[in-house]
KOLPA-965309 format. One record per residue: residue number from 0; residue in one letter; chain; z, y, x of N, C-alpha, C in turn. Coordinates in nm, 2 decimals, always signed. Last residue first. Example, Ala and Ser with C-alpha at 12.3 -4.5 7.8 and 13.67 -1.06 7.14 Angstrom:
BEGIN
resi; resn; chain; n_c3; n_c2; n_c1; ca_c3; ca_c2; ca_c1; c_c3; c_c2; c_c1
1; S; A; +0.71; -0.22; +1.28; +0.71; -0.11; +1.37; +0.79; +0.00; +1.29;
0; A; A; +0.78; -0.57; +1.32; +0.78; -0.45; +1.23; +0.78; -0.33; +1.32;
! end
This chain:
BEGIN
resi; resn; chain; n_c3; n_c2; n_c1; ca_c3; ca_c2; ca_c1; c_c3; c_c2; c_c1
144; V; A; +0.07; -2.79; +3.93; -0.01; -2.85; +4.04; +0.08; -2.89; +4.15;
143; L; A; +0.08; -2.78; +3.58; +0.16; -2.79; +3.71; +0.07; -2.85; +3.82;
142; I; A; -0.02; -2.59; +3.33; -0.07; -2.69; +3.42; +0.01; -2.68; +3.55;
141; T; A; +0.09; -2.53; +3.01; +0.11; -2.50; +3.15; +0.06; -2.61; +3.23;
140; P; A; -0.12; -2.49; +2.72; -0.03; -2.57; +2.80; -0.03; -2.52; +2.95;
139; P; A; -0.12; -2.17; +2.55; -0.19; -2.28; +2.62; -0.10; -2.36; +2.71;
138; P; A; +0.09; -2.12; +2.27; +0.05; -2.08; +2.40; -0.03; -2.20; +2.47;
137; T; A; -0.02; -2.11; +1.94; +0.06; -2.18; +2.04; +0.01; -2.14; +2.17;
136; T; A; +0.02; -1.88; +1.66; -0.06; -1.95; +1.77; +0.04; -2.02; +1.86;
135; P; A; +0.02; -1.84; +1.30; +0.09; -1.85; +1.44; -0.01; -1.91; +1.54;
134; W; A; -0.19; -1.62; +1.12; -0.15; -1.76; +1.15; -0.08; -1.75; +1.29;
133; T; A; -0.27; -1.40; +0.85; -0.21; -1.42; +0.98; -0.17; -1.56; +1.00;
132; M; A; -0.49; -1.17; +0.69; -0.44; -1.31; +0.69; -0.39; -1.34; +0.84;
131; K; A; -0.55; -0.91; +0.48; -0.51; -0.95; +0.62; -0.44; -1.08; +0.61;
130; I; A; -0.79; -0.75; +0.31; -0.71; -0.87; +0.30; -0.68; -0.91; +0.45;
129; L; A; -0.85; -0.44; +0.15; -0.83; -0.51; +0.28; -0.75; -0.64; +0.25;
128; G; A; -1.08; -0.22; -0.02; -0.97; -0.31; -0.01; -0.96; -0.38; +0.13;
127; G; A; -1.16; +0.12; -0.13; -1.19; -0.02; -0.08; -1.06; -0.10; -0.07;
126; H; A; -1.09; +0.35; -0.24; -1.18; +0.36; -0.13; -1.21; +0.22; -0.07;
125; E; A; -0.90; +0.31; -0.44; -1.03; +0.36; -0.48; -1.13; +0.37; -0.37;
124; G; A; -0.76; -0.01; -0.33; -0.75; +0.13; -0.38; -0.89; +0.18; -0.41;
123; A; A; -0.55; -0.26; -0.19; -0.67; -0.21; -0.25; -0.65; -0.08; -0.31;
122; S; A; -0.43; -0.53; +0.01; -0.42; -0.39; -0.03; -0.56; -0.34; -0.09;
121; V; A; -0.26; -0.81; +0.08; -0.37; -0.76; +0.01; -0.34; -0.61; -0.03;
120; E; A; -0.16; -1.04; +0.32; -0.14; -0.91; +0.26; -0.26; -0.86; +0.20;
119; V; A; -0.02; -1.36; +0.40; -0.14; -1.28; +0.36; -0.09; -1.15; +0.29;
118; D; A; +0.08; -1.63; +0.53; +0.11; -1.49; +0.56; -0.02; -1.41; +0.52;
117; D; A; -0.02; -1.88; +0.45; +0.12; -1.85; +0.43; +0.15; -1.70; +0.44;
116; V; A; -0.32; -1.96; +0.30; -0.26; -1.88; +0.41; -0.12; -1.85; +0.37;
115; L; A; -0.41; -2.09; +0.07; -0.45; -2.14; +0.20; -0.37; -2.08; +0.32;
114; G; A; -0.31; -1.96; -0.15; -0.28; -2.10; -0.14; -0.31; -2.16; +0.00;
113; S; A; -0.42; -1.71; -0.11; -0.28; -1.72; -0.10; -0.23; -1.87; -0.09;
112; I; A; -0.69; -1.78; -0.17; -0.65; -1.74; -0.03; -0.50; -1.75; -0.01;
111; V; A; -0.67; -1.84; -0.44; -0.71; -1.95; -0.35; -0.67; -1.91; -0.20;
110; A; A; -0.59; -1.59; -0.54; -0.50; -1.71; -0.55; -0.54; -1.82; -0.46;
109; L; A; -0.82; -1.44; -0.49; -0.70; -1.41; -0.42; -0.60; -1.52; -0.43;
108; G; A; -0.99; -1.58; -0.67; -1.02; -1.58; -0.52; -0.90; -1.54; -0.44;
107; M; A; -0.87; -1.51; -0.91; -0.88; -1.65; -0.87; -0.90; -1.66; -0.72;
106; E; A; -0.91; -1.23; -0.92; -0.77; -1.28; -0.90; -0.77; -1.43; -0.86;
105; D; A; -1.19; -1.24; -0.94; -1.13; -1.17; -0.83; -0.99; -1.22; -0.81;
104; E; A; -1.22; -1.36; -1.19; -1.27; -1.42; -1.07; -1.21; -1.37; -0.95;
103; D; A; -1.10; -1.16; -1.35; -1.04; -1.29; -1.34; -1.09; -1.37; -1.22;
102; A; A; -1.29; -0.96; -1.31; -1.15; -0.94; -1.28; -1.08; -1.07; -1.26;
101; E; A; -1.52; -1.08; -1.42; -1.51; -1.04; -1.28; -1.37; -1.02; -1.23;
100; G; A; -1.61; -1.17; -1.66; -1.49; -1.23; -1.60; -1.47; -1.19; -1.46;
99; D; A; -1.81; -1.06; -1.82; -1.85; -1.12; -1.69; -1.73; -1.20; -1.62;
98; P; A; -1.67; -0.97; -2.04; -1.77; -1.07; -2.06; -1.81; -1.14; -1.93;
97; D; A; -1.33; -0.93; -2.06; -1.44; -0.89; -1.98; -1.55; -1.00; -1.99;
96; G; A; -1.10; -1.01; -2.18; -1.21; -0.98; -2.27; -1.33; -0.94; -2.20;
95; P; A; -0.93; -1.04; -1.96; -0.97; -1.16; -2.03; -1.09; -1.13; -2.13;
94; G; A; -1.07; -0.77; -1.76; -0.97; -0.86; -1.80; -1.02; -0.98; -1.88;
93; A; A; -1.18; -0.43; -1.80; -1.18; -0.56; -1.74; -1.07; -0.65; -1.79;
92; G; A; -1.14; -0.18; -1.91; -1.25; -0.26; -1.96; -1.26; -0.40; -1.90;
91; P; A; -0.99; -0.06; -1.62; -1.02; -0.03; -1.76; -1.15; -0.11; -1.80;
90; A; A; -0.87; -0.33; -1.42; -0.94; -0.20; -1.43; -0.97; -0.18; -1.58;
89; H; A; -0.55; -0.48; -1.41; -0.69; -0.48; -1.46; -0.75; -0.34; -1.47;
88; E; A; -0.35; -0.59; -1.14; -0.38; -0.49; -1.25; -0.52; -0.50; -1.29;
87; G; A; -0.37; -0.77; -0.94; -0.27; -0.80; -1.05; -0.28; -0.70; -1.16;
86; P; A; -0.46; -0.54; -0.69; -0.46; -0.68; -0.74; -0.34; -0.70; -0.84;
85; V; A; -0.56; -0.22; -0.81; -0.47; -0.29; -0.72; -0.46; -0.43; -0.78;
84; A; A; -0.92; -0.17; -0.87; -0.77; -0.16; -0.91; -0.69; -0.25; -0.81;
83; H; A; -1.16; -0.04; -0.64; -1.11; -0.14; -0.74; -0.96; -0.12; -0.76;
82; P; A; -1.45; +0.04; -0.47; -1.33; +0.09; -0.54; -1.29; -0.01; -0.64;
81; A; A; -1.55; -0.13; -0.17; -1.56; -0.12; -0.32; -1.44; -0.06; -0.38;
80; E; A; -1.56; -0.19; +0.09; -1.55; -0.04; +0.06; -1.57; -0.02; -0.09;
79; D; A; -1.35; -0.43; +0.25; -1.46; -0.39; +0.17; -1.45; -0.24; +0.14;
78; G; A; -1.24; -0.64; +0.52; -1.24; -0.52; +0.44; -1.36; -0.49; +0.37;
77; V; A; -1.03; -0.87; +0.65; -1.16; -0.86; +0.58; -1.15; -0.74; +0.49;
76; E; A; -0.87; -0.97; +0.94; -0.87; -0.86; +0.83; -1.02; -0.86; +0.78;
75; I; A; -0.67; -1.21; +1.08; -0.81; -1.18; +1.04; -0.80; -1.08; +0.92;
74; S; A; -0.47; -1.28; +1.36; -0.49; -1.22; +1.23; -0.64; -1.20; +1.21;
73; F; A; -0.24; -1.48; +1.53; -0.38; -1.45; +1.52; -0.41; -1.40; +1.38;
72; Q; A; +0.04; -1.46; +1.75; -0.02; -1.47; +1.62; -0.17; -1.43; +1.63;
71; K; A; +0.17; -1.39; +1.98; +0.21; -1.52; +1.92; +0.15; -1.54; +1.78;
70; E; A; +0.00; -1.17; +2.09; +0.08; -1.27; +2.17; +0.12; -1.40; +2.10;
69; E; A; -0.31; -1.16; +1.91; -0.19; -1.10; +1.96; -0.11; -1.21; +2.03;
68; E; A; -0.63; -1.11; +1.81; -0.55; -1.20; +1.89; -0.43; -1.13; +1.95;
67; I; A; -0.81; -1.05; +1.53; -0.72; -0.99; +1.62; -0.63; -1.10; +1.68;
66; L; A; -1.10; -0.98; +1.39; -1.03; -1.10; +1.44; -0.94; -1.05; +1.55;
65; L; A; -1.22; -0.81; +1.11; -1.16; -0.80; +1.24; -1.08; -0.92; +1.27;
64; V; A; -1.51; -0.74; +0.93; -1.41; -0.85; +0.96; -1.36; -0.82; +1.10;
63; K; A; -1.66; -0.57; +0.67; -1.60; -0.56; +0.80; -1.50; -0.67; +0.82;
62; V; A; -1.98; -0.54; +0.52; -1.84; -0.60; +0.51; -1.79; -0.60; +0.65;
61; P; A; -2.17; -0.23; +0.52; -2.14; -0.37; +0.55; -2.00; -0.41; +0.52;
60; A; A; -2.29; -0.05; +0.23; -2.21; -0.06; +0.35; -2.18; -0.20; +0.39;
59; S; A; -2.41; -0.04; -0.02; -2.49; -0.09; +0.09; -2.42; -0.10; +0.22;
58; I; A; -2.29; -0.12; -0.34; -2.26; -0.05; -0.21; -2.34; -0.12; -0.10;
57; G; A; -2.28; -0.20; -0.61; -2.41; -0.15; -0.55; -2.38; -0.07; -0.42;
56; V; A; -2.08; -0.34; -0.73; -2.08; -0.19; -0.74; -2.20; -0.12; -0.68;
55; T; A; -2.16; -0.60; -0.68; -2.13; -0.56; -0.81; -2.14; -0.41; -0.83;
54; Q; A; -2.18; -0.60; -0.40; -2.30; -0.62; -0.48; -2.28; -0.57; -0.62;
53; H; A; -1.91; -0.57; -0.32; -2.02; -0.47; -0.28; -2.14; -0.48; -0.37;
52; L; A; -1.79; -0.79; -0.44; -1.75; -0.66; -0.48; -1.86; -0.55; -0.44;
51; G; A; -1.92; -1.00; -0.30; -1.94; -0.99; -0.45; -1.90; -0.85; -0.50;
50; V; A; -1.83; -0.95; -0.04; -1.97; -0.95; -0.07; -2.00; -0.92; -0.22;
49; A; A; -1.55; -1.00; -0.09; -1.60; -0.87; -0.04; -1.75; -0.85; -0.07;
48; R; A; -1.56; -1.28; -0.16; -1.51; -1.18; -0.25; -1.56; -1.04; -0.21;
47; T; A; -1.66; -1.38; +0.08; -1.74; -1.40; -0.05; -1.69; -1.30; -0.15;
46; C; A; -1.45; -1.32; +0.25; -1.58; -1.26; +0.27; -1.67; -1.27; +0.14;
45; A; A; -1.25; -1.48; +0.14; -1.23; -1.34; +0.15; -1.36; -1.27; +0.17;
44; E; A; -1.36; -1.74; +0.16; -1.33; -1.69; +0.03; -1.31; -1.53; +0.03;
43; G; A; -1.40; -1.76; +0.44; -1.51; -1.77; +0.35; -1.48; -1.71; +0.21;
42; V; A; -1.13; -1.74; +0.52; -1.23; -1.64; +0.56; -1.35; -1.64; +0.47;
41; A; A; -1.04; -1.98; +0.41; -0.98; -1.85; +0.37; -1.07; -1.74; +0.40;
40; L; A; -1.19; -2.18; +0.54; -1.20; -2.16; +0.39; -1.15; -2.02; +0.35;
39; R; A; -1.12; -2.14; +0.81; -1.26; -2.13; +0.76; -1.27; -2.10; +0.61;
38; V; A; -0.84; -2.18; +0.80; -0.90; -2.05; +0.84; -1.04; -2.03; +0.79;
37; E; A; -0.84; -2.45; +0.72; -0.78; -2.35; +0.63; -0.83; -2.21; +0.67;
36; D; A; -0.95; -2.56; +0.94; -1.02; -2.57; +0.82; -0.97; -2.47; +0.72;
35; L; A; -0.75; -2.51; +1.13; -0.88; -2.44; +1.14; -0.96; -2.45; +1.01;
34; V; A; -0.52; -2.65; +1.14; -0.52; -2.53; +1.05; -0.66; -2.47; +1.04;
33; A; A; -0.53; -2.84; +1.34; -0.51; -2.88; +1.20; -0.53; -2.77; +1.10;
32; E; A; -0.54; -2.68; +1.57; -0.67; -2.75; +1.52; -0.65; -2.79; +1.38;
31; D; A; -0.37; -2.37; +1.58; -0.36; -2.52; +1.57; -0.49; -2.58; +1.51;
30; V; A; -0.49; -2.11; +1.76; -0.45; -2.16; +1.63; -0.46; -2.31; +1.63;
29; G; A; -0.57; -1.99; +2.00; -0.46; -2.09; +2.01; -0.41; -2.13; +1.87;
28; A; A; -0.80; -1.85; +2.04; -0.67; -1.77; +2.03; -0.55; -1.87; +2.03;
27; R; A; -1.00; -2.04; +2.01; -0.98; -1.98; +2.14; -0.84; -1.91; +2.15;
26; R; A; -0.98; -2.07; +1.73; -0.95; -2.18; +1.82; -0.92; -2.13; +1.96;
25; A; A; -1.05; -1.82; +1.64; -0.91; -1.87; +1.61; -0.88; -1.98; +1.71;
24; V; A; -1.32; -1.81; +1.72; -1.22; -1.71; +1.78; -1.08; -1.76; +1.76;
23; A; A; -1.42; -2.01; +1.56; -1.43; -2.02; +1.70; -1.33; -1.93; +1.77;
22; A; A; -1.36; -1.92; +1.30; -1.30; -2.05; +1.34; -1.31; -2.06; +1.50;
21; A; A; -1.51; -1.68; +1.29; -1.37; -1.68; +1.28; -1.30; -1.80; +1.33;
20; V; A; -1.77; -1.78; +1.32; -1.72; -1.69; +1.42; -1.57; -1.69; +1.41;
19; L; A; -1.79; -1.93; +1.08; -1.81; -1.99; +1.21; -1.75; -1.91; +1.32;
18; R; A; -1.76; -1.72; +0.88; -1.67; -1.84; +0.89; -1.67; -1.91; +1.02;
17; A; A; -1.98; -1.56; +0.93; -1.84; -1.51; +0.95; -1.74; -1.62; +0.96;
16; T; A; -2.18; -1.74; +0.86; -2.17; -1.69; +1.00; -2.03; -1.64; +1.03;
15; R; A; -2.14; -1.76; +0.59; -2.12; -1.88; +0.67; -2.11; -1.84; +0.82;
14; V; A; -2.20; -1.50; +0.50; -2.06; -1.55; +0.49; -2.04; -1.67; +0.58;
13; H; A; -2.46; -1.44; +0.49; -2.39; -1.41; +0.61; -2.25; -1.45; +0.61;
12; E; A; -2.56; -1.51; +0.23; -2.60; -1.59; +0.35; -2.53; -1.56; +0.48;
11; P; A; -2.47; -1.30; +0.06; -2.40; -1.43; +0.07; -2.43; -1.52; +0.19;
10; L; A; -2.44; -0.98; +0.20; -2.53; -1.08; +0.15; -2.46; -1.22; +0.16;
9; A; A; -2.38; -0.71; +0.31; -2.31; -0.78; +0.19; -2.41; -0.87; +0.13;
8; S; A; -2.42; -0.73; +0.66; -2.47; -0.69; +0.53; -2.41; -0.77; +0.42;
7; F; A; -2.12; -0.73; +0.87; -2.25; -0.79; +0.82; -2.29; -0.73; +0.68;
6; R; A; -1.94; -0.70; +1.16; -1.99; -0.63; +1.04; -2.11; -0.70; +1.00;
5; L; A; -1.66; -0.78; +1.35; -1.79; -0.84; +1.29; -1.82; -0.75; +1.17;
4; E; A; -1.48; -0.75; +1.64; -1.52; -0.69; +1.52; -1.65; -0.74; +1.47;
3; V; A; -1.20; -0.89; +1.80; -1.35; -0.90; +1.78; -1.38; -0.84; +1.65;
2; T; A; -0.95; -0.80; +2.03; -1.00; -0.79; +1.90; -1.16; -0.81; +1.90;
1; A; A; -0.65; -0.87; +2.20; -0.80; -0.88; +2.20; -0.85; -0.87; +2.06;
0; M; A; -0.38; -0.74; +2.36; -0.44; -0.77; +2.23; -0.59; -0.76; +2.24;
! end
């Protein structure tokens, strides 16, 4: 199992770098070329969400991205350290009446990720959240000599 760890300051300009690194590692891991755009978009959405959460709460800790290559699958984990409610539940004072719409925006981001990735797990709590996305890989072709 090979793992690449990427940490970046919670600034929007670093999301593009995370997307590029994720796509390059996914390609090398054997993720189908036809799916790489979905990988880029999903990682971009997850990282943008984490950056937004860090900035909203004022957390200076970096956003953490793990790119994990396993035998028949490739996973990306995007973690934040922002305390928040479990997805689908509204924090006190948040929701449709929230003037900033942050809770609705958060749920919209998760919906976009779920639409792009078949295998996604979201966990969140008072110490941060994690989005784990997984794609199947194909083994490299066998070359006969």
